[in-house]
C-alpha positions as CSV (number, residue, x, y, z in Angstrom):
1,M,-0.1,-0.6,0.0
2,R,3.0,1.8,0.9
3,R,4.7,1.7,-2.5
4,L,1.1,2.2,-4.5
5,T,0.9,5.6,-2.4
6,E,4.7,6.7,-3.6
7,N,3.8,5.9,-7.1
8,L,1.0,8.0,-7.0
9,N,2.8,10.7,-6.1
10,V,5.9,10.3,-8.6
11,A,3.2,9.9,-10.9
12,A,1.4,13.1,-9.9
13,R,4.7,15.5,-9.6
14,L,5.6,13.9,-13.4
15,W,2.1,15.0,-14.6
16,R,2.5,18.4,-12.9
17,T,5.7,18.7,-14.2
18,A,4.3,18.3,-17.7
19,V,1.6,20.3,-17.0
20,L,4.1,23.0,-16.2
21,G,6.3,22.4,-19.0
22,L,3.3,23.3,-21.5
23,L,1.6,25.9,-19.7
24,L,5.0,28.4,-20.0
25,P,5.6,28.5,-23.5
26,L,1.8,29.2,-23.6
27,L,1.9,31.9,-21.0
28,A,5.1,33.6,-22.2
29,A,3.0,33.5,-25.6
30,S,0.8,34.9,-24.2
31,A,2.8,37.7,-23.1
32,L,4.8,38.3,-25.5
33,A,1.3,38.7,-27.8
34,Q,0.7,41.9,-25.5
35,V,3.6,44.0,-26.5
36,T,3.1,45.6,-29.6
37,V,6.3,47.2,-32.3
38,K,5.4,49.8,-34.6
39,L,8.6,51.3,-37.1
40,E,7.9,54.4,-38.4
41,L,10.2,57.0,-41.0
42,Q,10.1,60.4,-41.1
43,K,9.1,60.4,-44.8
44,S,8.8,57.7,-47.8
45,R,11.2,59.5,-49.9
46,F,15.0,60.2,-49.4
47,L,17.9,61.4,-51.5
48,P,21.2,59.2,-51.0
49,R,23.1,59.1,-47.8
50,E,20.1,61.9,-46.5
51,S,19.3,61.7,-42.7
52,M,16.8,58.8,-42.1
53,L,15.1,58.8,-39.0
54,A,13.4,55.6,-37.7
55,K,10.8,55.4,-34.9
56,L,10.3,52.6,-33.1
57,E,7.4,52.7,-31.1
58,I,7.1,50.3,-27.4
59,V,3.5,49.5,-26.0
60,N,3.4,47.1,-22.9
61,F,0.2,45.3,-22.1
62,S,1.9,42.3,-20.4
63,G,1.1,43.4,-17.2
64,Q,5.2,43.4,-16.5
65,T,7.8,45.7,-16.2
66,L,9.8,45.4,-19.4
67,V,13.5,46.2,-19.4
68,F,15.4,47.5,-22.7
69,G,18.9,49.2,-22.7
70,E,20.7,46.6,-21.1
71,D,23.0,46.3,-24.0
72,D,23.8,48.1,-27.1
73,H,22.2,45.4,-29.1
74,W,18.3,45.3,-27.9
75,L,17.0,47.0,-31.2
76,Q,18.7,45.7,-34.3
77,F,18.1,46.9,-37.9
78,Q,17.7,45.3,-41.2
79,I,18.0,47.0,-45.1
80,E,17.2,45.0,-47.9
81,S,16.7,45.9,-51.9
82,E,13.7,45.6,-53.8
83,T,15.9,42.5,-55.3
84,G,16.1,41.0,-52.0
85,E,19.9,41.7,-51.3
86,E,20.5,42.6,-47.7
87,I,22.6,46.1,-47.5
88,T,25.8,45.6,-45.4
89,P,26.1,48.3,-42.9
90,I,29.6,50.9,-43.8
91,S,30.3,50.5,-40.3
92,D,28.5,49.3,-36.7
93,P,24.9,48.9,-36.6
94,P,23.4,52.2,-34.7
95,P,23.8,51.5,-31.3
96,V,20.7,52.2,-29.3
97,K,22.4,52.9,-25.6
98,G,20.6,54.1,-22.4
99,R,18.7,51.0,-20.2
100,F,14.7,52.7,-20.0
101,T,11.5,50.5,-18.4
102,V,8.5,50.0,-19.7
103,E,5.7,49.6,-17.4
104,S,2.6,47.7,-18.5
105,S,0.3,49.6,-20.0
106,I,2.9,52.7,-20.8
107,R,4.3,53.3,-24.5
108,A,7.8,54.2,-25.1
109,T,9.5,54.8,-28.2
110,K,13.2,55.8,-29.4
111,E,14.2,57.7,-32.7
112,V,17.9,56.5,-34.5
113,D,19.6,58.0,-37.5
114,I,20.0,55.1,-39.1
115,A,21.7,56.8,-42.2
116,P,25.2,57.0,-41.6
117,H,25.4,53.1,-40.9
118,Y,24.0,52.1,-44.3
119,A,25.6,53.5,-47.7
120,L,22.3,54.0,-49.6
121,E,23.9,55.3,-52.7
122,R,21.7,54.1,-55.5
123,A,18.4,54.7,-56.2
124,G,15.6,52.5,-55.8
125,R,13.4,51.2,-53.4
126,Y,14.5,49.6,-50.0
127,T,12.6,47.6,-47.1
128,L,13.3,48.7,-43.0
129,T,13.5,45.6,-40.8
130,A,13.1,46.0,-36.7
131,T,14.1,43.4,-33.9
132,V,13.6,44.1,-30.9
133,H,14.8,41.3,-28.5
134,I,12.9,41.2,-24.5
135,K,16.1,39.6,-22.7
136,Q,14.4,39.3,-19.3
137,W,12.1,36.8,-21.7
138,G,14.8,35.6,-23.6
139,K,12.1,36.3,-26.9
140,Q,12.3,38.7,-29.4
141,L,9.9,41.1,-32.0
142,I,9.7,42.3,-35.3
143,A,8.4,45.3,-36.2
144,K,6.3,45.4,-39.8
145,P,8.9,46.0,-42.7
146,V,8.7,49.7,-44.0
147,K,9.5,50.7,-47.5
148,F,11.1,53.8,-48.3
149,D,12.8,55.2,-51.7
150,I,15.7,56.5,-52.7
151,T,15.8,58.8,-55.4
152,N,18.4,60.9,-56.7
153,G,17.8,64.8,-56.9
154,T,18.7,67.5,-59.8
155,V,22.0,69.0,-58.8
156,L,21.1,73.0,-59.3
157,W,25.0,74.3,-58.0
158,Q,28.3,72.7,-56.7
159,Q,31.4,74.2,-55.6
160,I,34.7,72.7,-53.9
161,F,36.6,74.6,-51.2
162,G,39.3,74.0,-48.7
163,L,38.8,73.5,-45.0
164,P,40.3,76.8,-43.6
165,L,43.2,76.1,-41.2
166,K,43.3,75.4,-37.8
167,K,45.7,77.8,-35.2
168,G,49.2,77.0,-35.5
169,D,48.9,74.6,-38.9
170,P,51.4,76.3,-41.8
171,P,50.5,78.0,-44.2
172,G,50.0,76.1,-48.1
173,Q,47.1,74.4,-49.7
174,P,44.4,73.3,-47.5
175,K,44.4,70.4,-46.0
176,Q,41.6,68.8,-46.7
177,I,38.8,69.1,-49.9
178,R,35.1,69.1,-49.8
179,R,32.3,70.4,-52.3
180,Y,29.1,71.8,-51.8
181,V,26.0,71.2,-53.8
182,L,22.6,72.4,-54.0
183,Q,20.1,69.4,-55.1
184,Q,16.2,69.8,-55.5
185,A,13.6,66.9,-55.3
186,K,10.1,66.2,-53.6
187,R,10.0,66.3,-49.6
188,L,6.4,65.8,-48.4
189,R,4.8,66.3,-52.3
190,A,6.3,69.8,-51.9
191,M,9.9,70.9,-54.2
192,S,12.4,70.7,-51.3
193,L,15.6,72.6,-52.1
194,Y,18.9,70.3,-50.3
195,A,22.6,71.2,-49.6
196,R,25.4,67.8,-49.4
197,V,28.4,68.2,-48.3
198,D,31.3,65.5,-49.5
199,N,35.0,64.7,-49.9
200,G,33.8,65.0,-54.0
201,L,32.2,63.1,-56.6
202,G,32.3,59.2,-55.4
203,G,34.0,60.7,-52.1
204,K,32.8,60.1,-48.3
205,V,29.0,61.8,-47.8
206,H,29.6,63.6,-44.5
207,R,26.0,65.3,-44.9
208,V,22.4,65.7,-46.2
209,L,20.0,68.5,-45.4
210,P,17.2,70.0,-46.1
211,I,17.2,73.7,-46.4
212,C,13.7,75.0,-47.1
213,P,11.2,74.5,-49.7
214,M,11.8,76.1,-53.2
215,V,9.4,77.6,-56.0
216,S,10.6,76.2,-59.4
217,F,10.2,79.6,-61.4
218,N,13.3,81.1,-59.7
219,K,16.6,78.9,-58.9
220,P,18.5,79.6,-55.2
221,T,21.7,81.6,-55.4
222,A,24.9,80.8,-53.7
223,Q,28.4,81.6,-52.9
224,V,31.0,80.3,-50.6
225,G,32.2,82.9,-47.8
226,P,35.5,83.4,-46.6
227,K,35.8,80.8,-43.6
228,S,34.1,78.1,-46.1
229,N,30.9,78.3,-44.9
230,L,28.3,77.8,-47.9
231,H,25.5,81.3,-48.3
232,V,22.4,80.3,-50.0
233,L,19.5,82.5,-50.5
234,C,16.1,80.6,-51.9
235,Q,12.6,81.9,-52.7
236,T,10.1,79.9,-51.2
237,G,6.8,81.8,-52.4
238,A,5.7,84.3,-54.1
239,R,6.9,87.5,-52.2
240,E,9.4,85.5,-49.5
241,F,12.8,84.1,-49.7
242,N,15.3,81.7,-46.8
243,Y,18.9,82.8,-46.6
244,S,20.9,80.2,-44.8
245,V,24.3,79.6,-43.7
246,I,25.7,76.1,-43.5
247,D,29.5,75.5,-41.9
248,P,31.7,72.1,-43.6
249,E,30.3,69.8,-41.4
250,G,26.8,70.5,-42.9
251,K,25.3,72.0,-40.1
252,I,22.9,75.2,-40.8
253,I,24.7,77.8,-38.6
254,K,22.3,80.7,-39.8
255,R,18.2,80.7,-40.7
256,R,16.9,84.1,-41.6
257,H,13.5,84.9,-43.2
258,Y,12.9,88.1,-45.9
259,L,9.8,89.5,-47.8
260,I,10.4,91.5,-51.2
261,A,9.5,95.1,-50.4
262,T,10.7,98.4,-52.5
263,N,13.4,95.6,-54.1
264,R,14.3,91.8,-54.3
265,P,16.5,90.3,-51.3
266,R,19.9,89.2,-53.3
267,L,23.7,87.9,-51.8
268,N,25.5,91.2,-51.7
269,F,29.5,90.8,-50.3
270,K,30.7,93.7,-48.8
271,K,34.8,94.4,-46.3
272,G,35.2,90.7,-45.9
273,Q,31.5,89.5,-45.3
274,I,28.3,88.1,-47.6
275,Y,25.1,89.6,-46.6
276,V,21.3,90.0,-47.5
277,A,21.0,93.3,-49.4
278,G,17.0,94.6,-50.5
279,G,14.1,93.5,-48.8
280,F,12.4,93.1,-45.4
281,E,13.7,90.6,-42.2
282,L,10.7,88.6,-40.9
283,T,10.6,87.3,-37.3
284,R,10.4,84.0,-37.8
285,R,10.0,81.0,-35.6
286,D,12.4,78.2,-36.7
287,D,15.1,81.9,-37.2
288,I,18.7,80.3,-36.1
289,P,20.7,82.1,-34.4
290,S,17.0,83.1,-32.2
291,I,16.8,86.7,-32.5
292,N,15.2,87.1,-28.6
293,K,17.3,88.6,-26.3
294,N,16.8,85.6,-24.2
295,G,17.1,83.2,-26.7
296,E,13.7,81.7,-26.9
297,A,11.7,81.7,-29.8
298,P,9.6,84.8,-31.1
299,K,6.0,85.5,-30.2
300,L,3.8,85.7,-33.0
301,I,1.7,88.5,-32.8
302,V,-1.8,87.6,-33.9
303,P,-3.9,90.2,-33.9
304,G,-7.3,89.0,-31.9
305,N,-10.8,87.4,-34.0
306,E,-12.7,86.5,-31.6
307,P,-16.5,87.6,-33.0
308,K,-17.6,90.0,-31.1
309,P,-21.1,90.1,-29.4
310,I,-24.0,92.3,-31.3
311,P,-24.9,94.8,-29.8
312,N,-28.9,95.2,-28.9
313,I,-30.3,98.8,-30.5
314,Q,-33.6,99.3,-28.7
315,P,-35.8,101.6,-31.1
316,P,-36.7,104.5,-30.0
317,L,-39.0,105.7,-28.2
318,P,-41.7,107.8,-29.4
319,L,-41.8,111.2,-28.8
320,P,-45.1,112.1,-26.9
321,P,-47.5,114.6,-29.5
322,K,-47.7,118.2,-28.8
323,R,-49.9,120.4,-27.6
324,T,-51.8,122.6,-29.5
325,G,-53.1,125.7,-27.5
326,N,-57.0,126.5,-27.9
């Protein structure tokens, strides 16, 4: 009898172990199904080597707090061409550093610029995929792939220039030669002007950045200044112009807006400096640097357009009839 009881206990333990072995994967799969990841790009068309900001959204309804970023490989990207060829990164995969937690019923987002890590030079359609590794579960989630196009813009202007000598460098030929290129391409269904900074045809691309929207009936004007900065004046509307200054690293260091007044804005050179002559300078929120003294964005002054109440006008009281003497 005792041996029978022991055999029954062993069988019960084996049965519980088998049931747990079957339930654990199901429970893990059920919890995994309550975590979703979504991948987005800010647009679907890019110039070769243009900044490509990928946004990953994590939504957690698993009932547990998830931990990410304990290593640099919790988020991985993969790009394929329309023929299925995988694009090999030209540098280490983009690291997404920083530990963070996502509590249950919370939505978290991460943004990564993947353009510096892939040589996307050829025009065509590509597919971007993101894989998220959940280390505490030993599982991974794959976001729905996103398709995008690489298109060649139209070159409007280009100029080779030398980097200015640093303090202590001996005079002579510049050590580094770079090139500014102005291109036009469609951005969000409108024609836009882009600047490209590279080492020349076929050389390293340092940056591709949008400058401003542009009109088709007036080409932008550009000049390279004494400090090797690029000065660009571009018409953005029927009467408005954008003036931007870009340094050799591809960063916009100045931005102003002008309106056609008695004469049109134009680039001028005087006393070793390039500046905008003519037109009327406007104040905008995207001015670089801000014109405000405290460095804050300029406040827009908008006239009040709220409807005013209609006055309640009473009809005039009739005058009493005049008395006539007998």
